[in-house]
VEXDOKOL-6019 format. One record per residue (C-alpha): x, y, z; residue in one letter. Coordinates in pm, whole numbers, plus 50000, padded with zeros to 5 digits. Example, Ala and Ser with C-alpha at 12.3 -4.5 7.8 and 13.67 -1.06 7.14 Angstrom:
BEGIN
512304955050780A
513674989450714S
This chain:
BEGIN
500055000250000X
501615032449894X
501175065250078X
499155077549788X
496725050049860X
495875062850189X
496905100250233X
495985118149918X
493495147449955X
490845130049759X
491255097949955X
491105117250286X
487985134650171X
486345101450062X
487275086250400X
485795117450574X
482515112550380X
482295075250477X
482785084450847X
480105111350819X
477555086950680X
477645065550991X
474985071551248X
476105079451595X
475695044451742X
477605028751439X
480395054051501X
480535045351874X
480495008151824X
483305007251563X
485305031251788X
485015008252083X
485734977051864X
489004992751741X
489995008552072X
492714983252172X
494204987151812X
494155024051835X
495875023952167X
498615001952034X
498985023651723X
499145056551906X
501775042752148X
504145038451867X
503945075751757X
505515107151896X
502705123552096X
503675157651950X
502885143751600X
499445130751725X
498645164251895X
499695184151581X
497515162351358X
494495165551596X
494985203251612X
494765203951230X
491485186351265X
490275214051507X
490065192451814X
490595217652090X
492135217352442X
495125196252334X
497405214652565X
496265193752854X
497925162052714X
501395177552667X
502535168653025X
501815132452936X
504085130652636X
506835110352820X
504375082952901X
502975070852570X
500815043552714X
499035066852953X
498915095452691X
497255071752440X
494705057052677X
493595091052816X
493285108152484X
491215078452348X
488865080952640X
488555117952614X
487805117952247X
485035091552302X
483535113052566X
483605144252341X
481485126352088X
480825124351716X
483085153051595X
486065143151795X
485875106151697X
485745115651329X
488745138351382X
490655110351549X
490005087051254X
491115113251001X
494225118051220X
494895080851219X
494575081250840X
497085109850817X
499615092351046X
500255068350770X
502465094350624X
504815092650912X
504915055550982X
503995026650748X
502645005551037X
501164971850954X
498684974851241X
497615009451130X
497204997950769X
495134967250886X
492784989151106X
492155014050814X
491724986750555X
489204967550779X
487144999150850X
486985007850478X
486024972450363X
483694962550644X
482504996150777X
478934991850648X
478574955650787X
480934958551075X
478164967651329X
476124937651218X
479264915751279X
479884930851624X
476344925851727X
476304890051611X
479584883751802X
477994897952107X
474404883252090X
474744852851867X
472384836351633X
468714830851727X
468194794451795X
465084772351842X
464354765052211X
465454729352186X
468744738652024X
469294766252279X
468944740752551X
471594718252392X
473814748352355X
473514758152718X
474324720952809X
477344721752574X
478604753952724X
478204740753072X
480204710752986X
482994731952823X
482924755853120X
483534728153362X
486484715353151X
488094749153097X
487274771353386X
490434760953579X
494124763553474X
495964731653556X
499624735353655X
502064711253800X
502704717354158X
505954731254288X
508114701354410X
506604689154734X
505814654854884X
502294656754728X
502884656154349X
499224660954243X
498584688653992X
497234721054110X
494454740853947X
493614777753959X
490694798353826X
491554807053471X
490594843353511X
493004847553797X
495984830453653X
495754838653280X
498164865453158X
497774880752814X
500114869952536X
501424888552236X
499984875951904X
501354889051572X
500614881851209X
503754864351065X
505154839250833X
508614838450989X
508284801151088X
509424793050742X
512874808750813X
513494789651139X
516284763451137X
517634765951494X
516364753251828X
513084770851868X
513764781152217X
517004797952123X
515694812551802X
512704828951969X
514274836852301X
517074857952176X
514944874751911X
512014882152143X
513004918552224X
513634925151861X
510094909051790X
508614933652034X
510024962151839X
508814947651513X
505284946451641X
505294982851640X
505924986851277X
506364955251057X
503964930651233X
500344933851300X
499524927351656X
496194907951696X
494044905052000X
492504870652064X
489014885452015X
490044895151665X
491614864651527X
488524859351296X
488414896551206X
489004910050849X
492374900550717X
493834926550479X
496504901250345X
493754875850223X
491204904650182X
488524884550361X
487164874650691X
489234842650755X
487654809650836X
490794789350855X
493344802751110X
496594787751225X
498204798851559X
501794789851579X
504234791951870X
507234774152029X
506834748352300X
505584763152630X
504574796952486X
500954792252570X
499144778152267X
496944753752462X
496274778652730X
495264804652477X
492824779152322X
491474771552666X
490894808052730X
489344812552391X
486724784852469X
486234798452819X
485444832352691X
483104818652429X
481254799252702X
480814830652913X
479494849752609X
482424873652594X
483814861752260X
482634852751912X
478924844551981X
478654841451599X
479564805051658X
476674786851803X
478874755551886X
482554752651947X
484234719051941X
487644717152116X
489984687852026X
493604680452108X
495504661151844X
497234640752114X
493804627152218X
492744621451850X
495804599351802X
493824568451915X
491204573951647X
491604554551328X
488674552251081X
485894574551191X
483274599051083X
483184635651190X
479874629451364X
481284601551565X
484454621751647X
482274648851789X
480074625651979X
482854606252135X
483894638652308X
480464656052342X
477934626652386X
475244650252515X
474794664352168X
473694631252021X
469994639551979X
470634672351797X
473914665651621X
472394664451274X
470604697351327X
473704712951468X
475794701551167X
473204716150917X
474474752450970X
478284750050927X
478744787650937X
477724786351299X
480394761251390X
484064764651505X
486424735451533X
489514739951743X
492424714951692X
495314719451932X
498834705651866X
499244696851505X
502874688651574X
501734661151827X
499514643751573X
500424608051451X
497954611251163X
499034618250807X
497664651150686X
498224663350339X
496654697650306X
496854695649939X
495044661249910X
492074655549687X
491124623749874X
488504642250092X
485284634950289X
482064653050201X
479624640350456X
479604642050837X
478764605750855X
481334594250596X
484134573550756X
487784583450683X
490994584850864X
491074612351142X
493684632650944X
491494629650630X
488554644150830X
490624673450950X
491904681250599X
488394679250467X
487204705450711X
490104728550614X
489594722650244X
485814730050289X
484674697550121X
483164688950455X
480884714650629X
481614742550388X
481284774450579X
482504762650913X
485624778151074X
488724760451195X
491314772451452X
494514752351475X
497784754151663X
501184740251594X
504894745551659X
506654767051383X
508864739051283X
506004716551178X
504444744250972X
507764749150780X
507354714050634X
503684716550518X
501694736850268X
499944762950467X
498154780950181X
494814764750314X
494984790250605X
493644826550543X
495434838950846X
498614826251021X
499484842951358X
502264835651597X
502204837751987X
505524854952082X
504914852752456X
504974877952727X
505864915052710X
507904928352999X
504804941053170X
503144907453143X
506124888653277X
505814909853596X
502094902453602X
502774865453586X
505054866653893X
502464887754083X
499834861054004X
502184832554099X
503314843954441X
500464850454698X
502834874354883X
503284906354688X
506734914154846X
507944879054751X
506694885154394X
508554917454377X
511704901454525X
511634872954284X
510884894453973X
513694919254073X
516224890654089X
515194876753759X
515244910653589X
518794916053709X
519834882053561X
519564886553191X
519944848753127X
516774841353310X
514894872853222X
515274866552846X
513504832552873X
510694846453083X
508854854852760X
507724817852786X
504884811053028X
506354775353092X
509724790853172X
508154815353410X
506534786753592X
509914768453629X
511664800453743X
509024809153980X
508894774354125X
512644774254186X
512704809654343X
509714801854569X
511654774454716X
514874794854746X
513264825754904X
510784807655125X
513524786155297X
515274817655429X
514234843955663X
513674880455550X
517164892355672X
519004862855503X
520324860055156X
518624831154989X
520704800854907X
520784782554575X
519704812454352X
520434803353990X
522934823853784X
522724802653467X
520014782953291X
521944750953381X
521844761353751X
518114768453723X
517224732853610X
519804716853846X
518014734454139X
514664725153991X
515644687253985X
517324689354320X
514034703254479X
512104674554340X
514634648754467X
514614665254808X
510974658354858X
511024621454765X
512054593754996X
513994574454727X
517514565154824X
520394576254596X
520524544354393X
516874543454325X
516744580754226X
519734574954001X
518064545653823X
514914567053755X
517064596053630X
519174574153416X
516204557353248X
514434589553194X
517694606153070X
518384581252806X
514834583052675X
515094621452687X
518314620552480X
516774597452228X
513844622752194X
516214652352157X
518294635651887X
515164623751693X
512914653751739X
510544633951955X
508604650252236X
505694625252272X
506444590252410X
504234559652463X
504534528652672X
506724512552409X
509404539652454X
509114538052831X
509614499852814X
512554501552579X
514354525052810X
513364508153124X
511274536953261X
509164525553556X
505704542753490X
504754532253847X
507504554154002X
506204582754221X
509134603354085X
507974600753733X
505064624253758X
507524652753872X
509084651153523X
506534636853285X
502984645553194X
500594616753119X
497694622452872X
494424603852859X
493654574252626X
495664565352435X
498224569452710X
501244590852612X
503854610252798X
505804642452745X
508284660452964X
506984690953153X
508814713452907X
511134705752610X
513964721152806X
513434697853107X
513834669752847X
517114685252720X
518374690553072X
517804654053170X
519464642852839X
522564660752940X
522384651353309X
522334613453229X
525934615753106X
526884627253453X
524944600453636X
525654570653395X
529044577653247X
530124561652922X
532994576652736X
531964560152404X
528314572152440X
529304606652551X
531494611052238X
528854598252017X
526284621252166X
528624651552127X
529314643151775X
525644637651686X
524304669451867X
526714691751678X
525914675851342X
522274687451328X
521784717351099X
518444725751266X
520094733151602X
518104706751800X
521264698651998X
522264733452102X
520474735052445X
521624698452512X
525314710052452X
524874740352677X
523684718752956X
526514693852913X
529014722352933X
527114739353225X
527304707253428X
531074705753387X
531184734053647X
531884719353991X
529734744654187X
526794736453949X
527224698953991X
527404703654373X
523674712354354X
523064676354249X
525804659254437X
523294635554591X
522634617054270X
525794621454063X
528124591454024X
531814591654109X
532664593953738X
530824626753697X
534214644253720X
535504623053437X
532434633353231X
533334669453306X
536904664053197X
535764648152873X
533334676752799X
535974703752863X
538394685152638X
535824682952359X
535034719852406X
538664731052385X
539164710152068X
535904723651921X
536894759851990X
540294754051824X
538674740651513X
536054770251513X
538834796251543X
540634781151231X
537564786051012X
537574814750762X
535474843650899X
531964848950762X
528614861250885X
527534825150947X
530654816151130X
530384848151350X
527004833251465X
528654799051525X
531394816251732X
528674833351944X
527064798652002X
530444786252125X
530604815052373X
527254802052528X
528924769052600X
531794787652773X
529274810352960X
527534780653108X
530674764953238X
531374796653440X
535034786253394X
537154817953340X
540544800153320X
538964777353054X
537864808252859X
541444824652887X
543164792052780X
540684785052495X
540704821152351X
544234831752443X
545194837752079X
542054857252004X
543134893851968X
540364905851737X
536754895051777X
534474900851487X
530694895351550X
529504919651289X
525944912751131X
525034889051412X
521734900451573X
522814906551935X
519974903052206X
520604915352560X
521294878652650X
523944875652385X
525564907652524X
525624892952881X
527414861452737X
529834882852536X
530434904952844X
531494872053036X
533864863452754X
535434897752740X
535744900453125X
537574866153120X
539824873052812X
541884904252853X
543794896552533X
540964907452307X
541824943352189X
539484947851886X
535804941651899X
533514945151586X
529764947651666X
528814965151340X
525244959451220X
524354938451535X
521034955051593X
522154963051950X
519874981152188X
520645001752498X
519844972252727X
522434950652550X
524954979552544X
524554983752917X
525334947252981X
528504950152766X
529864983352890X
531654971553211X
533534944053018X
534974967152746X
537844981352951X
540624962452787X
539704971352428X
541674994552200X
539174994551908X
535424992051931X
533044993051641X
529284999151708X
528295014351376X
524975006051208X
523124995751520X
520305022051519X
521415031351870X
519095059352000X
520365091652173X
519515075752509X
522525052352450X
524885082552500X
524945078552868X
526205042452829X
528675053152565X
529855080352795X
530545054053064X
532555033652820X
534785064952724X
535335073253092X
536095038153209X
537915021552916X
541275038152952X
542875017652670X
540235026552408X
541755044252123X
539155040151840X
535385043251873X
533225038951564X
529635051551609X
528585057651246X
525135051851128X
523325054551452X
520775080251588X
522805098051868X
521525133651804X
519285143952091X
519225157652446X
521715131552582X
524305137552306X
525915162652549X
526645133852795X
528785118052527X
530575149852472X
531085156552846X
532875121752855X
535095132752569X
536375162352759X
537215143853084X
540875138153166X
540415100853162X
539415100052786X
542065083152577X
540205082852236X
542315090051931X
539635083951672X
535895090651702X
533565082751408X
530135099951422X
529035099051054X
525335094850967X
524045103351314X
521365129551233X
523525156551407X
522135191251354X
523645225951365X
522675227251734X
524935197151787X
527945218251700X
527785235752040X
527675201752218X
530585189651997X
532525221752083X
532045215752448X
533555181152429X
536455189952192X
537615221152353X
539405203852638X
540145170952471X
543935163652437X
543855128352289X
541695129451978X
543535127851643X
540715119351394X
537245130851403X
534635118951145X
531425139651125X
530435132150767X
526805129150639X
525215149450924X
523515183850897X
526035206751073X
525545237550848X
524225267051035X
525065295151274X
526525271751545X
529045256051302X
531385284251403X
531305270251767X
532725237251635X
535385255351435X
536445276251733X
536725245851956X
538885228151695X
541065259451697X
541615259552067X
545315256052180X
544975222252326X
543345206552033X
545405178251851X
543065169551568X
544995157751268X
542245144451042X
538725160651010X
535975146550798X
532975168650716X
531725152050397X
528025157250309X
527055183550581X
525245208050352X
528075233050431X
527505266150230X
530185289550102X
529845310850412X
531355281450601X
534655286450407X
535495317250637X
535145295650955X
537065266850802X
539785292050700X
539925303951060X
540445267851177X
543265261450913X
545155293351015X
544895285751389X
545225247951421X
548765236851382X
548095198151404X
545505195051116X
546925174950830X
543845162050648X
540575179250571X
537735161350391X
535025185950260X
533495166249971X
529805166449882X
528985201550023X
528225235049859X
531235254949916X
531295272849585X
530645310349623X
532175344049707X
533845330850024X
535595301249863X
538735322949810X
539005326550201X
539495288450211X
542115289549937X
544025318050103X
544165298550430X
545275266650256X
548045286550087X
549425301850395X
552935290850456X
552085281550811X
549305257050707X
550305220750786X
547585203750584X
548875179750320X
545565165550194X
542185182350115X
539215167949940X
536885191349772X
535075167349535X
531285173149452X
531125209349558X
529755224249248X
532975244449192X
533085270048912X
535825270648648X
537315301548818X
537425282449154X
539065252248992X
541705277848859X
542385288649220X
542915252649323X
545325247549026X
547205278749137X
547335265049501X
548925233149382X
551515254449223X
552345270349567X
552245237049750X
553065208749518X
553205183849809X
549645191649913X
547135165849762X
543915183149660X
541105162849515X
538375183049347X
């Protein structure tokens, strides 16, 4: 959609006419329908821009909002409330403002809202009303609907969780409405690009994903999953919800059904049928009608009547990746009658392909890796659950801990530990972390520091397992046997992409399904009986732990080789845990069940890691290998073994991680490496999409560097505080490259203050392409006036032309200035700047190279520049004046200057 599609005067007028045609109640209902979307959209814009646009629409009293501009969430919420209160004129003005905002930001969410309103505006109220009130049903059918809803309410009103490790291992349930925390859902097709371990791939990219939802991705509320889709240009009937293990797919479906039962969601569906693929695995040849009645027998007397109106039906299928049925979404072998028998997978595909109950809706969930291997064109909308936002993570902790002080204490600890905090985007991870911390904090008095607080992911799961074992009466030998059999089954699953196990697998690995300890690690499903670990990462931890409880050198080497051979990254977390357990302090957490040969396992793993790193360092550098090197750092990070890091990386003087997208967690790991390895002098983090949170993690570990590249990271001006810290505290730093960022702003002065401090040792500073304006010259001048170390300053491709340019030139002319190379390419400098440049040349005795290309220096003052360069006292030996629109007369002056100074290189 081009800007001309949405923001032309004619289009704006047409949109205005459409809005004016709506009756008041229609305008109000549509406004309320879109209110959540509008809040999200407005939060992504500068409040000043919004207020300016509203002012142009003659919405008065906007001054009252100006004190809220620093809190966008509150600003957006209050302004939306006030506009609704003001009535028709203000509501229309806001819609016109939203339409105009497209000029400033091509937001996917913004486009989706405008597109939906244009295409469904006349029928939207009918749809909203239908979703609220539902279809009119006969009295008999209404009774069956009520009975069906009661059944679903009983099954879905409580959220089942495994209990924290105690003697009683029964599951615990909570009212869904008290425990449920909102999840972020976005429209995406990124699952097709996933090749790594899903937890890693999503975990380290989560913060980046949050940023993308503001622009590139459309955020979708659960109550709008079946809303108009601008991509398919239709109201979708077939929707896929993807998400990594533990992100909340099943819980979201449960909440969806619960809200439908309560009348809060999609009453357009008279009947909702909720199936889990894991439970459908037992079904072979069956009809759709029988499949429904097996789970909902109370509907038997009315099932034929119910199926006569497919458009009133919603089928939910949860966990496509857990299905044993063959499902070809392009198949032509389909069922057409609800009583026709076919394979279970065939029936599901027939519903999706509309040969069966044409007009019905289907909502399905799956892991992203499964979707990457199938044809998804049958789905009109594909969305992904990306987990919790930072605010929702905190809400989860508040819901988990009954004591608010304990909740705050636990969340504060996790937030300070980036390793744990990053993975808190996953609800299931939040549960494991809260479970561990609840035990750690509750076993100490308020004035004591809690013991066994995890610092790494390996330690987190070690404490989790230790807590379980501490609450069972099994002796060491019996506990070892259970963990060994479980561990070998877990490893088999990791290596073979298997997360569902049945009695055959349990038997082949000698897992005793009667053991009370089993329920602490495995979840058991209903008929047909199948098992899965509490979380994929629990499975991965146990698969690593087994090598420390049941040592076999041959099996260990085989597993190490196999885990590293998978191109899809399925062995990455397993390897991290193996390395993490090589740390003696981490192993001590589980000393009660580890064998005597656990130390030998540790030695073998460390030997493998040393050899692996040596091979990695010998590989020719490339973007892909930079990513592989970072993965290796994660192994080292989990070991917590600084001598090992020093020994393994002692020859590494230059570290290049350019074009590797660095999350805050990656930066935490890199900080550990840099802190351990003082021999690294050059660090290249160019194009790493760093944010300030990541930079803050890195800053204390940069003290031994001589050269740091942070160019092309889109760093905001708020990063200047952290960069100032780096300059003040890294006394060996000589070169700092900050090109292609966005450092112009109020905090730029902090960076310049650091430049002027006595501790600054910088010799080169690169600030090209940073949106620096004329006003920045005063801040630059402040930093440079007292700087004694700087030799090269790159300020190219900013916008420094203006009255304050003189301040910069004066500062560079100060007696203490030692600048030798000054780059001012592409700064829109006019010929009046020549006089100020001439003053610099005459005064500064250290300047040797001056780059002035791509400006506008041609004019009456150009001769001032030539005179200064021709002065015998001028020390400059290289000048670049290319692309300045010089006249023939001015070119002659340059030629004449070359005659005076044949050794001066002048490019023009």
